[in-house]
C-alpha atoms as a printed R data frame, in Angstrom:
    type eleno elety resid chain resno       x       y       z
1   ATOM     1    CA   UNK     A     1 -34.991   5.144 -33.350
2   ATOM     2    CA   UNK     A     2 -35.041   1.554 -31.640
3   ATOM     3    CA   UNK     A     3 -31.536   0.874 -31.788
4   ATOM     4    CA   UNK     A     4 -31.476   3.921 -30.021
5   ATOM     5    CA   UNK     A     5 -33.967   2.766 -27.424
6   ATOM     6    CA   UNK     A     6 -32.284  -0.491 -27.103
7   ATOM     7    CA   UNK     A     7 -28.648   0.995 -26.057
8   ATOM     8    CA   UNK     A     8 -30.068   3.311 -23.705
9   ATOM     9    CA   UNK     A     9 -31.983   0.575 -21.810
10  ATOM    10    CA   UNK     A    10 -28.831  -1.660 -22.076
11  ATOM    11    CA   UNK     A    11 -26.925   1.402 -20.128
12  ATOM    12    CA   UNK     A    12 -30.195   2.110 -17.531
13  ATOM    13    CA   UNK     A    13 -29.782  -1.679 -17.006
14  ATOM    14    CA   UNK     A    14 -26.193  -1.732 -16.243
15  ATOM    15    CA   UNK     A    15 -26.482   1.323 -14.177
16  ATOM    16    CA   UNK     A    16 -29.234  -0.571 -12.139
17  ATOM    17    CA   UNK     A    17 -26.634  -3.414 -12.012
18  ATOM    18    CA   UNK     A    18 -23.955  -1.463 -10.657
19  ATOM    19    CA   UNK     A    19 -26.005   0.051  -8.006
20  ATOM    20    CA   UNK     A    20 -27.276  -3.103  -6.884
21  ATOM    21    CA   UNK     A    21 -23.394  -3.829  -6.507
22  ATOM    22    CA   UNK     A    22 -22.504  -1.050  -4.315
23  ATOM    23    CA   UNK     A    23 -25.603  -1.662  -1.891
24  ATOM    24    CA   UNK     A    24 -24.675  -5.401  -1.776
25  ATOM    25    CA   UNK     A    25 -20.814  -4.388  -1.423
26  ATOM    26    CA   UNK     A    26 -21.541  -2.563   1.828
27  ATOM    27    CA   UNK     A    27 -23.727  -5.004   3.149
28  ATOM    28    CA   UNK     A    28 -21.358  -7.294   2.437
29  ATOM    29    CA   UNK     A    29 -18.727  -5.961   5.295
30  ATOM    30    CA   UNK     A    30 -14.834  -7.240   5.481
31  ATOM    31    CA   UNK     A    31 -13.953 -11.028   4.006
32  ATOM    32    CA   UNK     A    32 -11.118 -12.946   5.480
33  ATOM    33    CA   UNK     A    33 -11.984 -16.019   3.573
34  ATOM    34    CA   UNK     A    34 -11.431 -15.031  -0.249
35  ATOM    35    CA   UNK     A    35 -11.076 -18.208  -2.381
36  ATOM    36    CA   UNK     A    36  -7.872 -17.697  -5.270
37  ATOM    37    CA   UNK     A    37 -10.410 -18.378  -7.468
38  ATOM    38    CA   UNK     A    38 -12.521 -15.315  -6.697
39  ATOM    39    CA   UNK     A    39  -9.667 -12.885  -6.746
40  ATOM    40    CA   UNK     A    40  -8.291 -14.348  -9.738
41  ATOM    41    CA   UNK     A    41 -11.888 -13.719 -11.771
42  ATOM    42    CA   UNK     A    42 -11.819  -9.843  -9.786
43  ATOM    43    CA   UNK     A    43  -8.550  -8.879 -11.084
44  ATOM    44    CA   UNK     A    44  -9.393 -10.122 -14.952
45  ATOM    45    CA   UNK     A    45 -12.527  -8.220 -15.125
46  ATOM    46    CA   UNK     A    46 -12.758  -5.399 -17.906
47  ATOM    47    CA   UNK     A    47 -11.094  -2.647 -16.456
48  ATOM    48    CA   UNK     A    48 -13.292   0.086 -16.359
49  ATOM    49    CA   UNK     A    49 -15.502  -2.257 -14.305
50  ATOM    50    CA   UNK     A    50 -13.103  -3.193 -11.923
51  ATOM    51    CA   UNK     A    51 -11.875   0.250 -11.040
52  ATOM    52    CA   UNK     A    52 -15.734   1.296 -11.320
53  ATOM    53    CA   UNK     A    53 -16.241  -1.540  -8.833
54  ATOM    54    CA   UNK     A    54 -13.293  -0.840  -6.874
55  ATOM    55    CA   UNK     A    55 -14.676   3.276  -6.311
56  ATOM    56    CA   UNK     A    56 -17.296   2.037  -5.316
57  ATOM    57    CA   UNK     A    57 -15.610  -0.025  -2.237
58  ATOM    58    CA   UNK     A    58 -13.571   2.658  -1.432
59  ATOM    59    CA   UNK     A    59 -16.308   5.583  -1.375
60  ATOM    60    CA   UNK     A    60 -18.042   2.865   1.450
61  ATOM    61    CA   UNK     A    61 -15.127   3.056   4.083
62  ATOM    62    CA   UNK     A    62 -13.049   6.043   3.287
63  ATOM    63    CA   UNK     A    63 -13.469  10.027   2.069
64  ATOM    64    CA   UNK     A    64 -11.937   9.488  -1.319
65  ATOM    65    CA   UNK     A    65 -10.591  12.998  -1.514
66  ATOM    66    CA   UNK     A    66  -8.199  12.511   1.405
67  ATOM    67    CA   UNK     A    67  -4.758  10.476   0.708
68  ATOM    68    CA   UNK     A    68  -2.275  10.308   3.354
69  ATOM    69    CA   UNK     A    69   1.434  11.337   3.026
70  ATOM    70    CA   UNK     A    70   3.991   9.430   3.940
71  ATOM    71    CA   UNK     A    71   8.047  10.030   3.712
72  ATOM    72    CA   UNK     A    72  10.873   7.356   4.053
73  ATOM    73    CA   UNK     A    73  14.331   7.576   4.565
74  ATOM    74    CA   UNK     A    74  17.124   5.079   4.648
75  ATOM    75    CA   UNK     A    75  18.943   5.698   8.105
76  ATOM    76    CA   UNK     A    76  21.145   2.575   7.442
77  ATOM    77    CA   UNK     A    77  21.790   2.366   3.682
78  ATOM    78    CA   UNK     A    78  23.858  -0.376   1.887
79  ATOM    79    CA   UNK     A    79  25.891  -3.927   2.700
80  ATOM    80    CA   UNK     A    80  22.869  -5.833   3.215
81  ATOM    81    CA   UNK     A    81  23.484  -9.483   3.807
82  ATOM    82    CA   UNK     A    82  20.199 -10.730   1.998
83  ATOM    83    CA   UNK     A    83  20.065 -11.048  -1.705
84  ATOM    84    CA   UNK     A    84  16.794 -10.356  -2.733
85  ATOM    85    CA   UNK     A    85  17.117  -9.804  -6.663
86  ATOM    86    CA   UNK     A    86  15.484  -6.247  -6.743
87  ATOM    87    CA   UNK     A    87  17.239  -4.642  -4.040
88  ATOM    88    CA   UNK     A    88  20.444  -2.055  -4.939
89  ATOM    89    CA   UNK     A    89  21.588  -2.441  -1.284
90  ATOM    90    CA   UNK     A    90  22.462  -5.940  -1.181
91  ATOM    91    CA   UNK     A    91  26.039  -6.980  -0.738
92  ATOM    92    CA   UNK     A    92  25.709  -9.727  -3.392
93  ATOM    93    CA   UNK     A    93  25.111  -7.311  -5.983
94  ATOM    94    CA   UNK     A    94  27.944  -4.506  -7.275
95  ATOM    95    CA   UNK     A    95  25.752  -1.721  -7.805
96  ATOM    96    CA   UNK     A    96  26.206   1.955  -7.260
97  ATOM    97    CA   UNK     A    97  25.188   2.109  -3.611
98  ATOM    98    CA   UNK     A    98  27.614   1.668  -1.273
99  ATOM    99    CA   UNK     A    99  27.572   1.105   2.511
100 ATOM   100    CA   UNK     A   100  27.001   3.882   5.087
101 ATOM   101    CA   UNK     A   101  26.943   4.164   8.723
102 ATOM   102    CA   UNK     A   102  23.537   4.584  10.523
103 ATOM   103    CA   UNK     A   103  22.175   7.957  10.295
104 ATOM   104    CA   UNK     A   104  22.885  10.248  13.917
105 ATOM   105    CA   UNK     A   105  19.794  10.540  15.693
106 ATOM   106    CA   UNK     A   106  19.420  14.423  15.017
107 ATOM   107    CA   UNK     A   107  20.255  13.879  11.597
108 ATOM   108    CA   UNK     A   108  16.864  11.487  11.857
109 ATOM   109    CA   UNK     A   109  14.760  14.378  13.764
110 ATOM   110    CA   UNK     A   110  15.523  16.861  11.191
111 ATOM   111    CA   UNK     A   111  14.626  15.293   8.325
112 ATOM   112    CA   UNK     A   112  11.309  13.953  10.094
113 ATOM   113    CA   UNK     A   113  10.693  17.659  11.161
114 ATOM   114    CA   UNK     A   114  11.341  18.799   7.161
115 ATOM   115    CA   UNK     A   115   8.804  16.060   6.210
116 ATOM   116    CA   UNK     A   116   6.042  17.259   8.668
117 ATOM   117    CA   UNK     A   117   6.215  20.895   7.763
118 ATOM   118    CA   UNK     A   118   5.964  19.301   3.551
119 ATOM   119    CA   UNK     A   119   2.531  17.524   4.632
120 ATOM   120    CA   UNK     A   120   3.726  14.130   5.692
121 ATOM   121    CA   UNK     A   121   1.826  12.587   8.542
122 ATOM   122    CA   UNK     A   122   3.412   9.368   8.751
123 ATOM   123    CA   UNK     A   123   7.766   9.331   8.705
124 ATOM   124    CA   UNK     A   124   9.187   5.713   7.919
125 ATOM   125    CA   UNK     A   125  12.490   4.498   8.906
126 ATOM   126    CA   UNK     A   126  14.337   1.272   7.071
127 ATOM   127    CA   UNK     A   127  17.983   0.093   7.026
128 ATOM   128    CA   UNK     A   128  19.506  -2.333   5.334
129 ATOM   129    CA   UNK     A   129  19.984  -5.508   7.161
130 ATOM   130    CA   UNK     A   130  18.450  -8.868   7.715
131 ATOM   131    CA   UNK     A   131  17.288  -7.986  10.907
132 ATOM   132    CA   UNK     A   132  17.653  -5.796  14.251
133 ATOM   133    CA   UNK     A   133  21.416  -7.388  15.696
134 ATOM   134    CA   UNK     A   134  23.210  -4.515  17.446
135 ATOM   135    CA   UNK     A   135  21.559  -3.771  20.377
136 ATOM   136    CA   UNK     A   136  23.511  -0.088  20.215
137 ATOM   137    CA   UNK     A   137  21.541   0.127  17.195
138 ATOM   138    CA   UNK     A   138  18.376  -0.611  18.232
139 ATOM   139    CA   UNK     A   139  19.017   1.404  20.824
140 ATOM   140    CA   UNK     A   140  18.940   4.489  18.888
141 ATOM   141    CA   UNK     A   141  16.151   3.400  16.296
142 ATOM   142    CA   UNK     A   142  13.954   3.340  19.793
143 ATOM   143    CA   UNK     A   143  15.028   6.617  20.535
144 ATOM   144    CA   UNK     A   144  14.147   7.935  16.505
145 ATOM   145    CA   UNK     A   145  10.827   6.097  16.976
146 ATOM   146    CA   UNK     A   146  10.256   7.994  20.968
147 ATOM   147    CA   UNK     A   147  11.352  11.629  19.218
148 ATOM   148    CA   UNK     A   148   9.390  11.167  15.926
149 ATOM   149    CA   UNK     A   149   6.528   9.919  17.305
150 ATOM   150    CA   UNK     A   150   6.373  13.125  19.918
151 ATOM   151    CA   UNK     A   151   6.334  14.877  17.094
152 ATOM   152    CA   UNK     A   152   3.071  14.143  16.343
153 ATOM   153    CA   UNK     A   153   3.440  11.969  13.210
154 ATOM   154    CA   UNK     A   154   2.713   7.784  12.675
155 ATOM   155    CA   UNK     A   155   6.006   6.200  13.091
156 ATOM   156    CA   UNK     A   156   7.105   3.524  11.157
157 ATOM   157    CA   UNK     A   157  10.155   1.249  10.716
158 ATOM   158    CA   UNK     A   158  11.061  -1.448   8.133
159 ATOM   159    CA   UNK     A   159  14.150  -3.094   9.940
160 ATOM   160    CA   UNK     A   160  14.092  -6.381   8.648
161 ATOM   161    CA   UNK     A   161  13.115 -10.026  10.758
162 ATOM   162    CA   UNK     A   162  11.650  -9.167  13.877
163 ATOM   163    CA   UNK     A   163  11.502 -11.076  17.247
164 ATOM   164    CA   UNK     A   164   8.566 -10.691  19.448
165 ATOM   165    CA   UNK     A   165  10.741  -8.914  22.184
166 ATOM   166    CA   UNK     A   166  12.077  -6.270  19.685
167 ATOM   167    CA   UNK     A   167   8.526  -5.653  18.482
168 ATOM   168    CA   UNK     A   168   7.045  -5.433  22.280
169 ATOM   169    CA   UNK     A   169  10.025  -2.642  22.399
170 ATOM   170    CA   UNK     A   170   9.259  -0.666  19.330
171 ATOM   171    CA   UNK     A   171   5.729  -1.219  20.063
172 ATOM   172    CA   UNK     A   172   6.674   0.697  23.990
173 ATOM   173    CA   UNK     A   173   8.438   3.166  22.403
174 ATOM   174    CA   UNK     A   174   5.715   4.487  20.342
175 ATOM   175    CA   UNK     A   175   5.828   2.817  17.066
176 ATOM   176    CA   UNK     A   176   2.742   3.248  15.117
177 ATOM   177    CA   UNK     A   177   3.800   0.601  12.292
178 ATOM   178    CA   UNK     A   178   5.894  -1.840  10.608
179 ATOM   179    CA   UNK     A   179   6.852  -2.664   7.673
180 ATOM   180    CA   UNK     A   180   7.702  -6.217   5.938
181 ATOM   181    CA   UNK     A   181   6.790  -6.961   2.287
182 ATOM   182    CA   UNK     A   182   5.736 -10.633   1.111
183 ATOM   183    CA   UNK     A   183   6.891  -9.373  -2.210
184 ATOM   184    CA   UNK     A   184   5.176 -12.027  -4.007
185 ATOM   185    CA   UNK     A   185   3.239 -14.939  -4.453
186 ATOM   186    CA   UNK     A   186   4.717 -17.838  -2.087
187 ATOM   187    CA   UNK     A   187   5.380 -20.275  -5.306
188 ATOM   188    CA   UNK     A   188   7.369 -17.060  -6.616
189 ATOM   189    CA   UNK     A   189   9.209 -16.182  -3.579
190 ATOM   190    CA   UNK     A   190  12.022 -18.682  -3.991
191 ATOM   191    CA   UNK     A   191  12.840 -17.174  -7.377
192 ATOM   192    CA   UNK     A   192  13.902 -13.918  -5.562
193 ATOM   193    CA   UNK     A   193  15.403 -14.213  -2.592
194 ATOM   194    CA   UNK     A   194  16.844 -17.334  -0.956
195 ATOM   195    CA   UNK     A   195  18.363 -15.772   2.088
196 ATOM   196    CA   UNK     A   196  15.205 -16.114   4.301
197 ATOM   197    CA   UNK     A   197  11.673 -17.780   3.669
198 ATOM   198    CA   UNK     A   198   8.302 -17.074   3.260
199 ATOM   199    CA   UNK     A   199   7.548 -18.307   6.591
200 ATOM   200    CA   UNK     A   200  10.397 -16.144   8.133
201 ATOM   201    CA   UNK     A   201   8.580 -13.211   6.790
202 ATOM   202    CA   UNK     A   202   5.100 -14.426   7.891
203 ATOM   203    CA   UNK     A   203   6.284 -14.876  11.547
204 ATOM   204    CA   UNK     A   204   7.761 -11.203  11.928
205 ATOM   205    CA   UNK     A   205   3.924 -10.190  10.592
206 ATOM   206    CA   UNK     A   206   2.484 -12.148  13.300
207 ATOM   207    CA   UNK     A   207   5.359 -10.532  16.009
208 ATOM   208    CA   UNK     A   208   4.116  -7.199  14.544
209 ATOM   209    CA   UNK     A   209   0.929  -7.746  15.119
210 ATOM   210    CA   UNK     A   210   0.539  -9.316  18.329
211 ATOM   211    CA   UNK     A   211   2.817  -6.692  19.939
212 ATOM   212    CA   UNK     A   212  -0.170  -4.634  18.820
213 ATOM   213    CA   UNK     A   213   1.510  -2.648  16.429
214 ATOM   214    CA   UNK     A   214  -0.017  -2.085  12.855
215 ATOM   215    CA   UNK     A   215   1.111  -4.060  10.217
216 ATOM   216    CA   UNK     A   216   1.893  -2.597   6.923
217 ATOM   217    CA   UNK     A   217   2.507  -5.360   4.192
218 ATOM   218    CA   UNK     A   218   2.568  -5.199   0.347
219 ATOM   219    CA   UNK     A   219   4.465  -6.430  -2.531
220 ATOM   220    CA   UNK     A   220   6.160  -5.333  -5.985
221 ATOM   221    CA   UNK     A   221   5.063  -5.642  -9.318
222 ATOM   222    CA   UNK     A   222   7.755  -6.166 -12.312
223 ATOM   223    CA   UNK     A   223   9.989  -8.980 -10.589
224 ATOM   224    CA   UNK     A   224   9.426 -11.625 -13.397
225 ATOM   225    CA   UNK     A   225   6.413 -12.296 -11.719
226 ATOM   226    CA   UNK     A   226   3.090 -13.441 -13.400
227 ATOM   227    CA   UNK     A   227  -0.420 -12.363 -13.176
228 ATOM   228    CA   UNK     A   228  -0.789 -15.583 -10.882
229 ATOM   229    CA   UNK     A   229   1.789 -14.303  -9.121
230 ATOM   230    CA   UNK     A   230   0.030 -10.820  -8.086
231 ATOM   231    CA   UNK     A   231  -3.351 -12.509  -7.329
232 ATOM   232    CA   UNK     A   232  -1.287 -15.511  -5.129
233 ATOM   233    CA   UNK     A   233   0.045 -12.383  -3.167
234 ATOM   234    CA   UNK     A   234  -3.163 -10.314  -2.645
235 ATOM   235    CA   UNK     A   235  -4.834 -13.671  -1.794
236 ATOM   236    CA   UNK     A   236  -2.037 -14.104   0.914
237 ATOM   237    CA   UNK     A   237  -2.620 -10.828   2.004
238 ATOM   238    CA   UNK     A   238  -6.213 -10.756   1.984
239 ATOM   239    CA   UNK     A   239  -6.800 -14.010   4.216
240 ATOM   240    CA   UNK     A   240  -4.769 -13.267   7.114
241 ATOM   241    CA   UNK     A   241  -6.170 -13.369  10.337
242 ATOM   242    CA   UNK     A   242  -6.548  -9.337  10.451
243 ATOM   243    CA   UNK     A   243  -5.620  -7.726   6.707
244 ATOM   244    CA   UNK     A   244  -2.937  -5.216   6.984
245 ATOM   245    CA   UNK     A   245  -3.814  -1.534   7.800
246 ATOM   246    CA   UNK     A   246  -1.744  -0.578   4.858
247 ATOM   247    CA   UNK     A   247  -0.883  -2.097   1.568
248 ATOM   248    CA   UNK     A   248   2.073  -1.082  -0.705
249 ATOM   249    CA   UNK     A   249   1.772  -1.708  -4.214
250 ATOM   250    CA   UNK     A   250   5.231  -0.998  -5.573
251 ATOM   251    CA   UNK     A   251   6.429  -1.061  -9.023
252 ATOM   252    CA   UNK     A   252  10.001  -2.079  -9.835
253 ATOM   253    CA   UNK     A   253  12.735   0.320 -10.258
254 ATOM   254    CA   UNK     A   254  15.180  -1.031 -12.239
255 ATOM   255    CA   UNK     A   255  18.834  -0.439 -11.058
256 ATOM   256    CA   UNK     A   256  22.182  -1.567 -12.759
257 ATOM   257    CA   UNK     A   257  23.940  -4.462 -10.852
258 ATOM   258    CA   UNK     A   258  20.828  -6.151  -9.853
259 ATOM   259    CA   UNK     A   259  20.045  -9.611 -11.019
260 ATOM   260    CA   UNK     A   260  16.058  -8.437 -11.683
261 ATOM   261    CA   UNK     A   261  17.056  -4.204 -12.695
262 ATOM   262    CA   UNK     A   262  19.228  -6.005 -15.496
263 ATOM   263    CA   UNK     A   263  17.068  -8.432 -16.233
264 ATOM   264    CA   UNK     A   264  14.071  -5.537 -16.916
265 ATOM   265    CA   UNK     A   265  16.731  -2.899 -18.572
266 ATOM   266    CA   UNK     A   266  17.257  -5.911 -20.959
267 ATOM   267    CA   UNK     A   267  13.933  -6.329 -22.044
268 ATOM   268    CA   UNK     A   268  13.038  -2.894 -22.116
269 ATOM   269    CA   UNK     A   269   9.866  -3.342 -20.726
270 ATOM   270    CA   UNK     A   270   8.748  -2.509 -17.219
271 ATOM   271    CA   UNK     A   271   5.275  -1.981 -15.089
272 ATOM   272    CA   UNK     A   272   2.373  -0.834 -16.690
273 ATOM   273    CA   UNK     A   273   0.177   1.569 -15.029
274 ATOM   274    CA   UNK     A   274  -3.031  -1.269 -16.297
275 ATOM   275    CA   UNK     A   275  -0.790  -3.670 -14.296
276 ATOM   276    CA   UNK     A   276  -0.591  -0.764 -11.533
277 ATOM   277    CA   UNK     A   277  -4.502  -0.118 -11.675
278 ATOM   278    CA   UNK     A   278  -5.493  -3.698 -11.758
279 ATOM   279    CA   UNK     A   279  -3.604  -4.812  -8.507
280 ATOM   280    CA   UNK     A   280  -4.908  -1.419  -6.544
281 ATOM   281    CA   UNK     A   281  -8.486  -2.158  -7.315
282 ATOM   282    CA   UNK     A   282  -8.099  -5.448  -6.549
283 ATOM   283    CA   UNK     A   283  -6.103  -4.789  -3.473
284 ATOM   284    CA   UNK     A   284  -9.176  -2.219  -2.512
285 ATOM   285    CA   UNK     A   285 -11.719  -4.427  -3.219
286 ATOM   286    CA   UNK     A   286 -10.896  -7.665  -1.096
287 ATOM   287    CA   UNK     A   287  -9.162  -5.613   1.592
288 ATOM   288    CA   UNK     A   288 -11.842  -2.680   2.155
289 ATOM   289    CA   UNK     A   289 -10.545  -1.370   5.233
290 ATOM   290    CA   UNK     A   290  -6.770  -1.244   4.766
291 ATOM   291    CA   UNK     A   291  -4.898   2.078   3.111
292 ATOM   292    CA   UNK     A   292  -3.797   1.172  -0.182
293 ATOM   293    CA   UNK     A   293  -0.537   2.643  -0.653
294 ATOM   294    CA   UNK     A   294   0.483   3.609  -4.220
295 ATOM   295    CA   UNK     A   295   4.390   3.135  -3.428
296 ATOM   296    CA   UNK     A   296   7.632   2.855  -5.439
297 ATOM   297    CA   UNK     A   297   8.110   3.674  -8.890
298 ATOM   298    CA   UNK     A   298   5.525   6.489  -9.145
299 ATOM   299    CA   UNK     A   299   7.340   8.494 -11.345
300 ATOM   300    CA   UNK     A   300   7.252   6.194 -14.260
301 ATOM   301    CA   UNK     A   301   3.190   6.771 -14.537
302 ATOM   302    CA   UNK     A   302   1.620  10.326 -15.435
303 ATOM   303    CA   UNK     A   303  -0.866  12.072 -13.119
304 ATOM   304    CA   UNK     A   304  -3.296  11.424 -15.268
305 ATOM   305    CA   UNK     A   305  -2.681   7.573 -14.643
306 ATOM   306    CA   UNK     A   306  -1.838   8.650 -11.102
307 ATOM   307    CA   UNK     A   307  -5.630   9.885 -10.636
308 ATOM   308    CA   UNK     A   308  -7.289   6.544 -11.852
309 ATOM   309    CA   UNK     A   309  -5.190   4.858  -9.466
310 ATOM   310    CA   UNK     A   310  -6.753   7.061  -7.133
311 ATOM   311    CA   UNK     A   311  -9.936   6.521  -8.751
312 ATOM   312    CA   UNK     A   312  -9.222   2.782  -7.946
313 ATOM   313    CA   UNK     A   313  -8.734   2.921  -4.692
314 ATOM   314    CA   UNK     A   314  -5.044   4.301  -3.720
315 ATOM   315    CA   UNK     A   315  -5.053   6.483  -0.928
316 ATOM   316    CA   UNK     A   316  -1.718   6.655   0.471
317 ATOM   317    CA   UNK     A   317   1.682   8.079  -1.079
318 ATOM   318    CA   UNK     A   318   5.140   8.085  -0.483
319 ATOM   319    CA   UNK     A   319   6.389  11.900  -0.341
320 ATOM   320    CA   UNK     A   320  10.002  13.156  -0.986
321 ATOM   321    CA   UNK     A   321  12.298  13.175  -3.569
322 ATOM   322    CA   UNK     A   322  14.136   9.923  -2.626
323 ATOM   323    CA   UNK     A   323  12.695   6.515  -1.254
324 ATOM   324    CA   UNK     A   324  15.695   4.718   0.375
325 ATOM   325    CA   UNK     A   325  17.799   4.907  -2.817
326 ATOM   326    CA   UNK     A   326  15.303   5.486  -5.321
327 ATOM   327    CA   UNK     A   327  13.675   8.449  -7.263
328 ATOM   328    CA   UNK     A   328  10.652   9.549  -6.630
329 ATOM   329    CA   UNK     A   329   8.591  13.154  -6.995
330 ATOM   330    CA   UNK     A   330   9.332  16.117  -4.863
331 ATOM   331    CA   UNK     A   331   7.275  17.355  -2.417
332 ATOM   332    CA   UNK     A   332   6.110  20.403  -4.742
333 ATOM   333    CA   UNK     A   333   5.188  17.950  -7.569
334 ATOM   334    CA   UNK     A   334   3.091  16.153  -5.551
335 ATOM   335    CA   UNK     A   335   1.849  19.740  -3.880
336 ATOM   336    CA   UNK     A   336   0.765  20.633  -7.505
337 ATOM   337    CA   UNK     A   337  -1.239  17.456  -8.420
338 ATOM   338    CA   UNK     A   338  -3.254  17.614  -4.856
339 ATOM   339    CA   UNK     A   339  -4.202  20.397  -5.669
340 ATOM   340    CA   UNK     A   340  -4.905  20.012  -9.758
341 ATOM   341    CA   UNK     A   341  -7.367  16.824  -8.127
342 ATOM   342    CA   UNK     A   342  -8.783  18.572  -5.732
343 ATOM   343    CA   UNK     A   343  -7.562  15.956  -2.854
344 ATOM   344    CA   UNK     A   344  -6.432  16.696   0.771
345 ATOM   345    CA   UNK     A   345  -3.968  15.382   3.285
346 ATOM   346    CA   UNK     A   346  -5.022  13.017   5.718
347 ATOM   347    CA   UNK     A   347  -4.094  13.247   9.265
348 ATOM   348    CA   UNK     A   348  -2.511  11.254  11.375
349 ATOM   349    CA   UNK     A   349  -4.042   8.408  13.662
350 ATOM   350    CA   UNK     A   350  -7.375   8.150  11.662
351 ATOM   351    CA   UNK     A   351  -8.636   5.422   9.852
352 ATOM   352    CA   UNK     A   352  -6.557   2.037  10.251
353 ATOM   353    CA   UNK     A   353  -4.649   4.088  12.460
354 ATOM   354    CA   UNK     A   354  -7.121   5.303  14.808
355 ATOM   355    CA   UNK     A   355  -7.363   3.031  17.803
356 ATOM   356    CA   UNK     A   356  -3.305   3.265  17.883
357 ATOM   357    CA   UNK     A   357  -3.618   7.346  18.396
358 ATOM   358    CA   UNK     A   358  -1.763   8.524  21.477
359 ATOM   359    CA   UNK     A   359  -3.394  10.061  24.684
360 ATOM   360    CA   UNK     A   360  -1.419  13.368  23.474
361 ATOM   361    CA   UNK     A   361  -3.108  13.297  20.167
362 ATOM   362    CA   UNK     A   362  -5.515  16.810  20.086
363 ATOM   363    CA   UNK     A   363  -8.856  16.443  19.829
364 ATOM   364    CA   UNK     A   364  -9.720  18.473  16.294
365 ATOM   365    CA   UNK     A   365  -7.915  15.295  14.518
366 ATOM   366    CA   UNK     A   366 -10.524  12.437  15.809
367 ATOM   367    CA   UNK     A   367 -11.577   9.816  13.692
368 ATOM   368    CA   UNK     A   368 -12.197  10.940  10.137
369 ATOM   369    CA   UNK     A   369 -12.951   7.974   8.015
370 ATOM   370    CA   UNK     A   370 -15.939   7.442   6.681
371 ATOM   371    CA   UNK     A   371 -17.903   5.152   8.449
372 ATOM   372    CA   UNK     A   372 -19.762   3.972   5.271
373 ATOM   373    CA   UNK     A   373 -22.686   5.569   3.620
374 ATOM   374    CA   UNK     A   374 -26.419   4.512   3.673
375 ATOM   375    CA   UNK     A   375 -26.696   2.756   0.573
376 ATOM   376    CA   UNK     A   376 -29.964   1.176  -1.259
377 ATOM   377    CA   UNK     A   377 -31.111  -1.978   0.368
378 ATOM   378    CA   UNK     A   378 -31.543  -4.355  -2.457
379 ATOM   379    CA   UNK     A   379 -33.456  -7.828  -2.598
380 ATOM   380    CA   UNK     A   380 -32.821  -9.051  -5.394
381 ATOM   381    CA   UNK     A   381 -30.700  -7.647  -8.645
382 ATOM   382    CA   UNK     A   382 -32.366  -5.174 -10.220
383 ATOM   383    CA   UNK     A   383 -31.068  -6.345 -13.659
384 ATOM   384    CA   UNK     A   384 -33.064  -9.905 -12.914
385 ATOM   385    CA   UNK     A   385 -37.133  -7.824 -12.929
386 ATOM   386    CA   UNK     A   386 -38.545  -9.382 -15.780
387 ATOM   387    CA   UNK     A   387 -38.544  -6.222 -18.251
388 ATOM   388    CA   UNK     A   388 -41.700  -4.358 -18.894
389 ATOM   389    CA   UNK     A   389 -43.085  -5.015 -22.361
390 ATOM   390    CA   UNK     A   390 -42.481  -2.167 -25.183
391 ATOM   391    CA   UNK     A   391 -44.316  -1.271 -27.939
392 ATOM   392    CA   UNK     A   392 -42.621   0.525 -30.855
């Protein structure tokens, strides 16, 4: 009996400790001065405690039932001059992906309409090239952005390197967000690609931010990185002058013919659900106002594992049966999962993109982000109070 009492007392103390943590987290607000040591400590917390901590932060800033559904379409596939070691579209590697011309504007708009009908509120367009070069191609993309934006969807592009003038033109066309991932830590990056630098990527992010476009930036797990590289990536993102509004966490989908894909196939190992969970939860804690997107590689994880990732703070996914050139769950499969888990789709231009809301947006689609709960104010840790004496 005494042992049972001690066990109950310990559990009560832990619950009080976490209640205190939740209160302190909500009060602390958003930080940009994280150290690597702090992020490393968070990343390596016992898994269930890490998930609970991330879930507490998540509920302080977002409606935990809302998950944004986005669709990513490759509008120019293959033939890329970059040598990213994970990419099937690089002309440096022999893969099954063959170069194709840019899609016509009407084709892209039809794909956007189908995505919206299926529940997507953000439509992303990607090209396989180093950066925006051809004036005619860029002109077509500006038209695509303007037309998709006119459908009432958030628009996103991932076009490689971008200069300040190009970013300005995309903003004027109505672009909501620009994706440009850092991929991994600064230290590991040269092992992944040699045709552009980490500084090149950071410069593009700065141009996007300066133009008033929402930044979408994350990384990839499974590219021969260490856990310290994952910590380094999250540290870089969390110490930017402004956090990315969207942080995609990708798991490598190995493609035969790419150096990193062949490595993973040869070793027979991939990204585990625990790897994804830790990265998502840590991202949620250190960037509490950002959308954390469960991105590529989702087909490798069960619905149960994905449910835990949503619990840990993921609140955005890509839907549709293909992500650029790799497979992805179908719209119908995600619809069933949402129903099973009690999830609802996030409306466009709410949460981190609310400030980018266009003038034509409907009034009923106003901000739905939960501004933060009134959590109890705690002057000192509950678990540090002097325990009352108990007689048996």
